[in-house]
N, C-alpha and C positions, 0 to 999 in steps of 0.2 A: 504493500500500500504506500509506503513512504517513497517509493520510486516515482510515484505520480508527482511528487514535489521536487524531484531532482532536475535541475536545469542541465542542459548539455554543456553550457559554459557559464562562467561567472566572472564578470569584469567590474572594474571600479566605476566606470561611467560609459555612456554611449560614445564618448570621444575615444575610447579604447577599441571601439569596433570599427575596423577599417573596411572601406568599400571593396578594395581589391581582394581582401581575404574572404569576404562574403561571396564575391563573384567566383573566385577560385574554388570555393567549396560547393558551387552549383546553386547558390541562392540568387533568386531573381526578384523576390518580393519581401518586404518587411512589414510586419504588423507590429506597431509599437503602442505601448501605454503612453499616457500623457503625464499625469500628475506624479511628481517625484521620480519619474523616469527621464523625461526631457527637460522639464523645468520644475521649480518648486510648486507644490500643490496650490499655493496662494499667489502665484505669479500669473497674471492674465495673458501676457504676450510672450512670443518667442524671443529669446536672446539672439544677439548677433552670432554667437558661437553655434547655437542650434540651427539657425538659418544656414550657416556655412556647412554644417554637418549634413543637413537635408540636401543642399546643393551638391556636395561631394557624392552622396549616395545616388542622386538622380543623374549626375554626370557620367556614371558608369552604367546607367540603364536600370538601376534598381527602382522598383515601384514601392510606394509607401502608402500605408493607410493607418490611421490611428483608431484604436478601440479603447474607449474609456467608460468607466462606470459613472462618470460625472454627468451632469445635466447638459442639455443642449446649448444653453446660453454660454456656459463656460467653454465647452469644446468647440462650438462653432466660432466663437470669438478668436480662439487660438488658431484654428485650422483654415478658415476661409481666406484670410489674407495671404496664406502660404500656398493656397491651391491644393491642399491635401485632403483627400476624402476621409471621412470619419464615420464612426458608429459611436453614438453616445448612449448613456443609460444601458450599458451592455449587459449588466448583471453577471459579469465574470465571477466565477469560473464556469457558468453555464455555457453550453456549446454553441447556442444559436448565433451569438455575435461573431464567434470565430468562423463559423460556416459562412456568415454574411461577408466577412472580411476576405475570406478565401475566394468567394465568388466575385467580389469587387476587384481583386487582383487578377482573377482569371488565370491562375497558375496552379499546377499540381502542388499538393501539400509538401512534398519533399523539396520544393524550390522556394519555400517560405520559412522565415524565421520570425519568432515572436520575441520581442525585447520588452522587458518589464522589470519593475522593482519589487514585486510581491510574489511570494511563493503561493499563497492561498488564492490568488485571483489569476495573475498572468501566467505563471508557470503551470499550475494545476490545470487551468482551462486549456492552454495550448497543448500540453501533454495529452490531455484527454482526447483531443482531435487529431493527434499524430504530427504536430508541428515540432520543429527544432526550437529550442528555447535558449535565450541568453538572459541571465539575471544580472541586473546592475545594482550597485549600491544606491540607495535613495539619495536624491539630490539634496534634500533638506533633512535636517535632524528632527524637525517637527512634522506632525501629521494631523490630518483631520481626525476628529474624534473616533469615527468608525474604524479608521485604519489602525489606531493605537491598539485595539484589541487583537487585530490580525498580527501585528508586529510581535506581540508577546508570544503567540503560538509559533510564529516563524522563527524566533530566536531559539526555541526548544528544538525545532526540526533541524535548523542549521547546526546547532551544537551536536546533535546526533550525527549528522553528515560529517562534521569535522572529526569527531571521535572515530568514525569508521574510515577516515581518510578519503572520503568521496568528494570533499569540497574544502577549500580554504577561503577565508574572508577576513576582512578587517572590520573591527568594531567602529 
């Protein structure tokens, strides 16, 4: 059961994910979470660095869509100026939004990677539909109230992975 929470890769931030590495590994599409994956959960707009990261991904032909549990006002405000398709109120880890994102990208599952900061939503949901997963360290050390509960559970799961030598991470 714990394997459903195990990401394929674990990195410090999205900036450690290089477009050429994704392309070399056969990836053509990215599904990414928004809050605390790309920017802080309470930051409304994309940073210059995130815009440059999106550009680098698109420059090598990677398609991107954002899947967020947040509400439409927050997600559309972030995505629409960037021209990035999105699914909001996704109810991750349920499968429906992941299937919608796969359809939006129009790619086979083995050519898509999910990038997110939460085991209980992003990694679990993506693993359940057969996507590759990259877990990133949350951008901010603070979280929305609902996420604080998830983080407590995730710390226990991550500690178990660490003890078994399956993953390393920084606090």
